BAMI-988582 format. One line per field, with one value per residue: x, y, z of N, C-alpha, C, O in turn; residue number from 1. Coordinates in steps of 0.02 Angstrom, whole numbers. Atoms other than C-alpha are relative to their C-alpha. Layout:
REM BAMI-988582
n.x	[X|...]
n.y	[Y|...]
n.z	[Z|...]
ca.x	[X|...]
ca.y	[Y|...]
ca.z	[Z|...]
c.x	[X|...]
c.y	[Y|...]
c.z	[Z|...]
o.x	[X|...]
o.y	[Y|...]
o.z	[Z|...]
seq	[NUM|...]
***
This chain:
REM BAMI-988582
n.x	[-66|-15|57|16|-47|-64|11|-35|47|33|-49|-12|58|-2|-58|19|47|-41|-37|48|14|-65|-22|-55|-32|41|-8|-65|7|33|-43|-53|31|8|-66|-22|30|-16|-59|-17|58|-25|50|-4|-64|9|44|-33|-47|38|22|-59|-18|48|-18|-67|-47|-32|-48|40|24|-55|-10|53|-5|-56|28|42|-44|-32|48|16|-46|31|56|-5|30|-53|-48|31|8|-67|-23|33|-29|-68|5|18|-58|-51|-47|31|-31|26|70|2|-18|59|48|-29|6|70|9|-37|44|60|-11|63|20|10|-11|-71|-14|32|-37|-64|16|14|-64|-37|34|-21|-67|10|-20|68|0|-1|63|53|-8|18|72|35|-8|47|68|7|11|61|38|60|-18|1|-57|-55|14|-8|-71|-22|18|-40|-68|5|6|-66|-41|31|43|63|56|0|21|72|34|-4|48|67|11|7|67|47|-6|11|48|-27|-35|-29|-71|-2|30|-49|-56|24|-5|-71|-27|29|-35|-67|7|23|73|13|72|26|-27|38|67|-6|-14|58|55|-15|48|-15|-41|-70|-21|-46|-63|-49|-27|49|2|-61|5|46|-36|-50|33|25|-58|-18|50|-7|50|-45|36|30|-56|-28|48|-6|-66|4|35|-46|-53|27|7|-66|-43|-68|1|28|-47|-55|27|17|-62|-33|47|-9|64|7|-53|25|22|-57|-5|64|-10|40|-34|-63|17|26|-52|-58|-58]
n.y	[-29|-47|-28|41|-12|32|71|36|38|-49|-23|54|2|-59|8|50|-35|-44|42|23|-58|-21|-60|32|-47|-2|65|-1|-40|40|56|-26|-11|66|25|-33|39|71|-3|65|25|23|-14|-72|-11|25|-44|-64|13|-1|-69|-41|19|-33|-72|-4|-17|65|3|9|69|44|-11|34|73|23|1|60|59|3|31|66|12|46|-35|-2|-64|-51|11|-19|-73|-29|15|-46|-67|2|4|-67|-43|23|45|63|57|3|18|72|34|-3|50|65|9|18|69|40|6|37|20|-6|-70|-16|-71|-11|23|-47|-64|11|6|-67|-35|25|-26|-70|-2|35|71|27|72|8|-28|47|57|-20|-15|64|31|-33|22|69|-5|-38|0|-40|-71|-20|-43|43|18|-61|-10|56|-17|-58|24|39|-49|-31|51|9|59|-36|47|31|-53|-10|55|-13|-52|28|48|-38|-30|55|22|-53|-49|-54|-53|-43|15|58|-19|-42|41|40|-44|-10|60|3|-51|25|54|-30|0|-68|-14|33|-36|-63|17|14|-63|-45|30|2|-44|-71|-13|14|-31|-54|30|-18|61|24|-48|10|66|-8|-40|44|48|-36|-13|63|12|-52|-53|-47|-57|23|15|-64|-29|36|-14|-67|6|34|-47|-51|28|19|-21|26|72|18|-21|48|62|-9|-6|66|49|13|-9|-71|-20|-34|-68|-41|-61|-35|-60|5|49|-29|-52|32|36|-45|27]
n.z	[-14|53|35|59|54|-15|-12|53|41|44|48|49|45|43|45|50|45|42|48|51|42|27|-36|-36|-45|-61|-33|-33|-60|-52|-18|-44|-66|-31|-18|-62|-55|8|44|28|36|65|52|16|33|67|37|12|55|62|13|17|68|45|0|29|-53|-3|-56|-61|1|-21|-72|-37|10|-41|-69|-4|0|-65|-46|27|57|47|31|73|21|-5|54|64|2|5|67|47|-8|27|73|26|-8|47|-34|20|-33|-68|5|13|-63|-43|23|-15|-73|-13|21|-48|-58|20|70|36|1|71|12|12|68|46|-1|33|71|26|3|59|60|8|30|63|-2|2|-13|-73|-25|15|-45|-68|-4|4|-66|-45|17|-25|-72|-13|63|-8|3|71|15|23|70|39|14|41|68|23|15|62|53|10|33|66|-1|-6|-1|-66|-47|11|-33|-72|-18|10|-55|-62|-1|-11|-70|-49|24|41|-35|52|13|44|64|34|22|57|58|16|31|67|41|14|48|63|2|-26|-2|-60|-58|-6|-25|-72|-36|4|-37|-71|-34|-7|-59|15|63|-13|-20|51|31|47|56|40|33|56|50|29|44|58|43|31|53|51|-12|-34|-29|-63|-45|-25|-47|-63|-27|-28|-64|-46|-17|-45|-67|-27|56|1|10|66|52|1|29|70|38|3|26|71|35|19|47|60|-16|-22|41|-6|-42|-61|-44|-23|-49|-60|-38|-3|35]
ca.x	[5836|5853|5736|5649|5772|5919|5839|5944|5796|5707|5867|5893|5717|5740|5912|5844|5704|5832|5932|5777|5749|5933|5954|6123|6192|6047|6066|6250|6205|6088|6208|6343|6224|6189|6375|6403|6286|6335|6513|6524|6359|6411|6249|6265|6449|6404|6263|6366|6495|6363|6299|6474|6514|6356|6415|6584|6670|6785|6919|6785|6712|6881|6899|6732|6760|6929|6837|6712|6851|6934|6776|6740|6886|6767|6647|6627|6517|6664|6783|6660|6622|6806|6846|6719|6792|6970|6918|6837|6997|7095|7183|7138|7263|7203|7022|7052|7136|6980|6869|6989|6987|6797|6803|6934|6810|6662|6694|6510|6508|6433|6450|6640|6648|6527|6619|6784|6703|6638|6812|6891|6759|6811|6990|6924|6982|6816|6865|6907|6755|6641|6710|6687|6511|6458|6528|6425|6268|6301|6296|6145|6020|5891|5982|5937|6083|6205|6119|6115|6304|6329|6237|6331|6499|6445|6396|6567|6642|6536|6438|6280|6164|6214|6192|6019|5968|6027|5920|5768|5788|5807|5646|5557|5621|5608|5484|5506|5633|5696|5879|5848|5738|5868|6006|5899|5889|6076|6116|5997|6080|6251|6186|6130|5945|5921|5735|5697|5810|5722|5554|5611|5681|5526|5411|5494|5366|5360|5442|5603|5607|5706|5845|6001|6065|5904|5901|6081|6047|5899|6005|6140|6019|5936|6109|6147|5988|6042|5904|6025|5902|5810|5976|6039|5878|5897|6083|6048|5928|6057|6194|6080|6065|6246|6359|6531|6489|6382|6507|6644|6536|6480|6656|6714|6562|6595|6411|6423|6574|6468|6415|6591|6579|6401|6400|6260|6350|6515|6433|6344|6500|6621|6734]
ca.y	[-145|-59|60|-14|68|-19|-190|-317|-421|-267|-204|-374|-376|-201|-240|-394|-286|-160|-301|-365|-189|-174|-32|-100|58|66|-120|-97|38|-79|-226|-119|-72|-257|-297|-169|-275|-445|-433|-620|-637|-742|-717|-528|-532|-638|-522|-364|-443|-470|-292|-215|-315|-245|-70|-108|-78|-225|-182|-167|-334|-418|-339|-407|-579|-594|-550|-689|-813|-766|-823|-971|-1029|-1152|-1019|-1057|-901|-794|-874|-848|-667|-628|-714|-608|-449|-500|-546|-376|-295|-393|-504|-664|-783|-738|-752|-927|-976|-918|-1028|-1174|-1146|-1154|-1319|-1384|-1350|-1421|-1519|-1500|-1311|-1276|-1088|-1097|-1200|-1079|-921|-994|-1039|-862|-795|-908|-852|-671|-712|-810|-981|-1053|-1237|-1223|-1114|-1241|-1384|-1287|-1226|-1401|-1463|-1332|-1387|-1569|-1513|-1399|-1434|-1312|-1147|-1065|-943|-1087|-1140|-960|-947|-1120|-1064|-899|-988|-1111|-962|-882|-1046|-1032|-1185|-1089|-1235|-1317|-1151|-1129|-1300|-1252|-1095|-1186|-1324|-1195|-1107|-1275|-1316|-1148|-1051|-903|-774|-622|-671|-841|-766|-635|-764|-874|-726|-696|-876|-873|-713|-793|-938|-815|-833|-645|-638|-764|-669|-503|-585|-650|-480|-385|-508|-482|-347|-161|-172|-233|-128|10|-112|-53|-230|-279|-121|-149|-333|-284|-152|-281|-407|-277|-231|-414|-421|-269|-159|-18|124|25|-34|145|203|68|102|286|239|122|255|380|261|204|305|242|57|50|150|29|-122|-51|-7|-185|-271|-350|-343|-153|-154|-110|49|112|238|290|467|432|279|370|514|397|298|444|362]
ca.z	[3456|3289|3201|3049|2930|3019|3044|2947|2889|2822|2741|2659|2588|2522|2449|2360|2289|2227|2145|2054|1988|1936|2062|2112|2191|2315|2349|2390|2515|2608|2599|2679|2821|2852|2853|2991|3098|3028|2959|2924|2832|2681|2586|2596|2548|2396|2345|2365|2249|2116|2134|2127|1970|1890|1938|1858|2025|1999|2127|2261|2206|2230|2403|2461|2382|2468|2629|2594|2555|2718|2807|2693|2583|2497|2431|2246|2233|2290|2165|2023|2067|2089|1925|1832|1904|1860|1683|1658|1719|1590|1716|1623|1702|1877|1822|1753|1917|2011|1904|1924|2114|2111|2017|2140|2280|2184|2024|1978|1989|1818|1839|1845|1685|1602|1658|1600|1434|1409|1447|1315|1190|1221|1174|1024|1081|1026|1035|1220|1250|1168|1272|1435|1397|1347|1513|1605|1513|1559|1741|1725|1587|1653|1626|1458|1470|1445|1284|1224|1238|1165|1009|1000|1008|874|768|794|733|574|627|590|555|718|810|733|798|972|974|904|1033|1172|1123|1116|1290|1376|1270|1155|1212|1114|1136|1057|921|877|867|754|636|646|603|454|393|409|304|169|212|227|184|321|440|406|435|604|656|599|688|856|896|923|1094|1013|856|940|984|892|864|778|672|617|578|468|379|348|274|160|96|63|-42|-141|-69|-31|-2|131|204|218|301|434|452|481|621|698|690|777|925|941|825|875|881|724|621|671|629|462|405|442|367|197|152|146|29|-125|-34|2|-141|-94|-24|99|168|180|272|393|441|422|294]
c.x	[17|-65|-11|52|67|-8|28|-47|-36|49|13|-57|3|57|-16|-47|38|38|-46|-17|63|22|58|34|-38|7|66|-3|-32|43|55|-26|-8|68|28|-27|23|60|19|-59|20|-48|5|65|-4|-41|32|52|-34|-18|59|25|-46|15|69|52|40|50|-37|-28|53|12|-51|4|58|-22|-43|43|39|-44|-13|43|-30|-60|10|-30|53|50|-29|-8|68|29|-30|31|70|-1|-17|58|57|52|-25|29|-27|-74|-8|17|-60|-51|26|-4|-71|-13|37|-41|-60|5|-63|-26|-5|17|73|20|-28|39|67|-11|-14|65|40|-32|22|69|3|32|-66|-3|-2|-65|-57|2|-24|-75|-40|5|-49|-71|-12|-15|-64|-39|-61|13|4|59|59|-10|7|73|29|-14|41|70|0|-5|67|47|-25|-38|-72|-61|-7|-23|-75|-40|0|-53|-72|-17|-12|-69|-53|-1|-22|-53|35|33|35|74|8|-26|49|57|-21|5|72|29|-27|35|70|0|-25|-76|-27|-75|-32|24|-39|-69|0|10|-62|-59|13|-44|26|48|74|27|43|69|51|30|-48|-2|60|-4|-47|34|49|-32|-30|57|21|-47|2|-51|34|-35|-30|55|28|-48|6|68|2|-32|46|55|-25|-4|67|53|68|1|-23|46|58|-22|-9|63|33|-43|7|-64|-9|53|-26|-22|58|10|-65|8|-39|32|63|-11|-22|56|64|62|39]
c.y	[53|31|-40|8|-34|-74|-41|-38|47|25|-53|-4|58|-6|-49|31|46|-40|-22|56|29|68|-20|47|4|-65|-3|39|-39|-59|23|13|-67|-25|34|-38|-73|-7|-66|-32|-18|16|73|15|-24|49|68|-7|2|71|44|-18|34|74|13|24|-64|-7|-10|-71|-47|7|-39|-76|-29|-3|-62|-63|-7|-33|-72|-13|-47|32|3|65|55|-7|22|75|34|-12|46|69|2|-3|67|49|-20|-46|-72|-60|-8|-19|-75|-39|0|-54|-71|-15|-20|-72|-47|-11|-44|-16|5|72|25|72|15|-22|50|66|-6|-6|67|39|-23|22|72|5|-43|-69|-39|-75|-13|24|-50|-60|18|14|-64|-38|32|-23|-71|-1|37|8|46|75|22|43|-41|-19|60|9|-57|16|57|-23|-41|46|33|-49|-15|-66|23|-46|-33|51|11|-54|9|50|-25|-49|36|31|-54|-21|53|51|56|54|43|-14|-60|17|40|-42|-48|41|11|-61|-9|49|-25|-57|26|2|67|17|-32|36|65|-13|-14|65|44|-27|-3|47|70|14|-11|38|62|-26|9|-61|-28|45|-10|-66|4|38|-44|-49|33|15|-63|-18|52|56|56|60|-18|-14|64|34|-33|14|69|-1|-32|48|52|-25|-18|16|-36|-75|-18|21|-49|-65|7|5|-68|-54|-7|11|71|23|34|72|47|64|40|57|-4|-47|31|54|-32|-30|40|-31|56]
c.z	[-52|-26|-64|-55|11|15|-58|-45|-49|-53|-54|-50|-49|-51|-56|-51|-47|-53|-57|-49|-33|30|46|50|67|38|38|66|57|21|48|71|37|25|62|61|-2|-48|-33|-37|-72|-57|-22|-36|-73|-42|-14|-56|-67|-19|-22|-70|-51|-6|-29|51|17|57|65|4|27|76|41|-9|39|73|10|3|65|52|-21|-62|-54|-35|-76|-27|0|-56|-67|-7|-9|-70|-52|3|-31|-76|-31|5|-46|30|-11|36|71|0|-11|63|48|-19|14|75|18|-17|49|64|-16|-74|-42|-2|-72|-16|-16|-70|-51|-3|-36|-76|-33|-7|-61|-65|-14|-31|-63|-3|4|14|75|30|-9|48|71|7|-5|67|49|-12|25|75|18|-65|2|-2|-73|-20|-28|-73|-46|-20|-41|-74|-28|-18|-63|-61|-16|-37|-71|-5|8|2|68|53|-5|36|76|21|-8|56|66|5|9|73|50|-20|-38|43|-53|-14|-47|-70|-41|-27|-56|-64|-22|-36|-71|-47|-18|-51|-68|-7|26|2|62|63|13|29|74|39|2|39|75|40|11|58|-12|-60|9|22|-56|-34|-53|-62|-45|-39|-61|-56|-38|-49|-62|-48|-36|-58|-55|6|40|30|68|51|30|48|69|32|32|69|52|23|50|72|31|-52|-3|-17|-70|-56|-6|-33|-76|-44|-9|-33|-76|-40|-24|-50|-63|12|18|-42|2|49|65|50|30|52|66|43|7|-31|-34]
o.x	[43|-118|34|70|105|41|11|-36|-46|30|22|-45|-10|50|1|-43|23|44|-26|-33|60|59|52|58|-8|9|68|26|-9|46|72|9|4|73|70|5|32|51|57|-60|30|-26|3|65|23|-22|21|64|-8|-11|52|48|-23|4|92|104|30|55|-15|-31|38|24|-34|-10|54|-2|-39|29|57|-20|-18|24|0|-103|48|-8|55|71|6|6|74|61|5|44|88|40|11|62|110|100|-52|-9|-42|-97|-49|-15|-71|-78|-13|-15|-81|-48|14|-37|-80|-5|-59|-85|43|40|88|57|5|53|88|30|8|74|68|2|30|83|57|51|-86|-52|-41|-93|-97|-50|-58|-105|-91|-42|-80|-110|-67|-44|-89|-24|-100|-30|50|78|95|37|30|88|75|30|61|97|46|24|84|93|0|-52|-106|-109|-62|-60|-109|-91|-49|-88|-116|-73|-54|-100|-105|-53|-56|-72|96|6|63|95|49|2|59|79|20|27|86|65|10|49|92|49|-37|-101|-60|-96|-74|-13|-58|-93|-44|-23|-78|-104|-26|-45|86|89|116|86|67|113|40|45|-26|-5|54|15|-33|28|53|-5|-27|49|39|-28|-37|-56|23|-14|-24|48|43|-26|5|74|33|-10|48|73|13|-3|75|79|86|39|9|53|81|13|11|64|65|-20|-4|-61|-42|53|4|-32|47|42|-70|30|-14|36|76|27|-3|56|113|115|89]
o.y	[106|0|-76|-41|-42|-108|-27|-43|31|30|-36|-11|50|12|-38|18|50|-19|-21|44|82|105|-20|25|6|-66|-27|18|-36|-76|-13|1|-71|-52|5|-40|-104|-26|-66|-93|26|33|88|53|9|66|97|40|31|92|84|26|58|105|70|53|-94|-60|-49|-101|-89|-43|-72|-114|-85|-47|-94|-109|-62|-65|-117|7|-55|-3|45|90|97|42|53|103|82|32|69|100|49|29|86|96|12|-65|-104|-105|-64|-55|-108|-90|-50|-88|-115|-72|-61|-107|-103|-63|-86|27|0|83|49|88|57|13|67|91|40|18|80|76|18|31|91|53|-57|-94|-63|-99|-55|-7|-60|-82|-22|-6|-72|-71|-4|-32|-88|-49|31|52|49|115|2|44|-18|-18|54|22|-46|7|56|-1|-34|33|43|-27|-61|-90|8|-32|-41|34|18|-40|-8|39|-9|-48|16|31|-41|-37|37|94|64|74|15|-6|-59|-4|28|-33|-65|16|11|-53|-29|33|-16|-69|-13|23|71|52|-1|43|80|24|8|76|73|11|-32|44|83|59|12|35|90|13|-12|-59|-52|21|-11|-69|-26|20|-41|-60|4|12|-61|-51|49|98|65|84|19|2|66|65|2|20|79|33|-11|49|73|15|-14|-30|-62|-97|-58|-15|-65|-93|-37|-21|-81|-110|41|32|83|81|83|110|105|111|92|47|16|-32|25|60|-9|-24|17|-34|42]
o.z	[-35|-20|-86|-87|-37|29|-115|-106|-107|-112|-113|-110|-109|-109|-114|-110|-106|-110|-115|-107|-64|-2|107|103|120|99|95|116|114|80|96|120|97|79|97|113|50|-106|-81|-47|-113|-112|-82|-84|-118|-98|-68|-94|-115|-76|-68|-106|-103|-58|-33|32|69|88|108|57|70|110|90|38|63|111|63|41|85|99|21|-117|-107|-62|-100|-79|-45|-87|-108|-60|-48|-98|-98|-49|-66|-109|-82|-35|-48|-3|34|55|94|45|22|78|83|24|33|95|63|20|62|95|25|-117|-103|-15|-101|-71|-58|-105|-100|-58|-71|-115|-89|-56|-97|-115|-72|-68|-90|-56|57|42|99|75|37|73|103|57|30|88|89|35|46|100|74|-106|-45|16|-108|-79|-71|-112|-102|-79|-80|-116|-86|-69|-105|-113|-74|-72|-104|-60|57|39|93|99|46|67|110|71|33|81|105|58|40|101|99|20|-34|95|-100|-72|-93|-120|-101|-84|-98|-116|-82|-85|-116|-104|-75|-85|-114|-59|78|48|95|111|70|72|111|89|55|58|113|102|10|54|26|-75|-40|37|-113|-94|-105|-118|-107|-97|-112|-115|-100|-104|-116|-109|-95|-105|-103|-39|100|83|116|110|90|97|120|93|84|115|110|82|94|119|92|-85|-56|-60|-104|-106|-61|-76|-114|-100|-60|-43|-113|-98|-75|-70|-85|-36|35|-19|-31|106|118|110|90|100|120|104|36|1|-67]
seq	[1|2|3|4|5|6|7|8|9|10|11|12|13|14|15|16|17|18|19|20|21|22|23|24|25|26|27|28|29|30|31|32|33|34|35|36|37|38|39|40|41|42|43|44|45|46|47|48|49|50|51|52|53|54|55|56|57|58|59|60|61|62|63|64|65|66|67|68|69|70|71|72|73|74|75|76|77|78|79|80|81|82|83|84|85|86|87|88|89|90|91|92|93|94|95|96|97|98|99|100|101|102|103|104|105|106|107|108|109|110|111|112|113|114|115|116|117|118|119|120|121|122|123|124|125|126|127|128|129|130|131|132|133|134|135|136|137|138|139|140|141|142|143|144|145|146|147|148|149|150|151|152|153|154|155|156|157|158|159|160|161|162|163|164|165|166|167|168|169|170|171|172|173|174|175|176|177|178|179|180|181|182|183|184|185|186|187|188|189|190|191|192|193|194|195|196|197|198|199|200|201|202|203|204|205|206|207|208|209|210|211|212|213|214|215|216|217|218|219|220|221|222|223|224|225|226|227|228|229|230|231|232|233|234|235|236|237|238|239|240|241|242|243|244|245|246|247|248|249|250|251|252|253|254|255|256|257|258|259|260|261|262|263|264|265|266|267|268|269|270|271]
***
């Protein structure tokens, strides 16, 4: 009936492929074509919500999730996607309500607890965040992302030793991953173990050594060790990759306080 380019099964396969490649704009185009043929396709409506959130088109996400909820008022996926969009738009109360609605539909919906926990972490209510993320983990022990955020929140609470154990346990359970490795280094640095932290960062491999977060972390640890020339070299590299962010971080970082009268530092961060 349809040409290959308009066949919904073919379009779905292609859209999924685009999603896997993070080509979300192309995926949205195919999802919209499918919806013209199948306007009540819940899977496609869910997926287009994910893609639109990735594209930061939050108002459009909400529109499609409301459409999905109109078809299926018990769609926890719709509540979660809509909640993420609302949170990004700064509408926190409405986002929390979405997550609560998802839990009302399914009390074991770990994603809603997790999303709500991440939201509370953003507003620095770490106690509530920790409780919610731990609840999500109790419902899904096989998702490494949950453990990653658990460790990050513990680190924000200055429970660095406990956070370090979380990351070590996660790597034992799920295998080595750069996010866990990086966070292990961060926790060691926060505990004053800067030599160990630098070793971890530098052993992450060439493919990660252009990562601005890693470069900045190394600079910070060299500064803590009093190796200011090396620290400034790394800071210069970090600034070249993300000037606005790194300058803000460096100005607010107590470890760099001894460099506040250093001309090179002042020039780098525009003090």
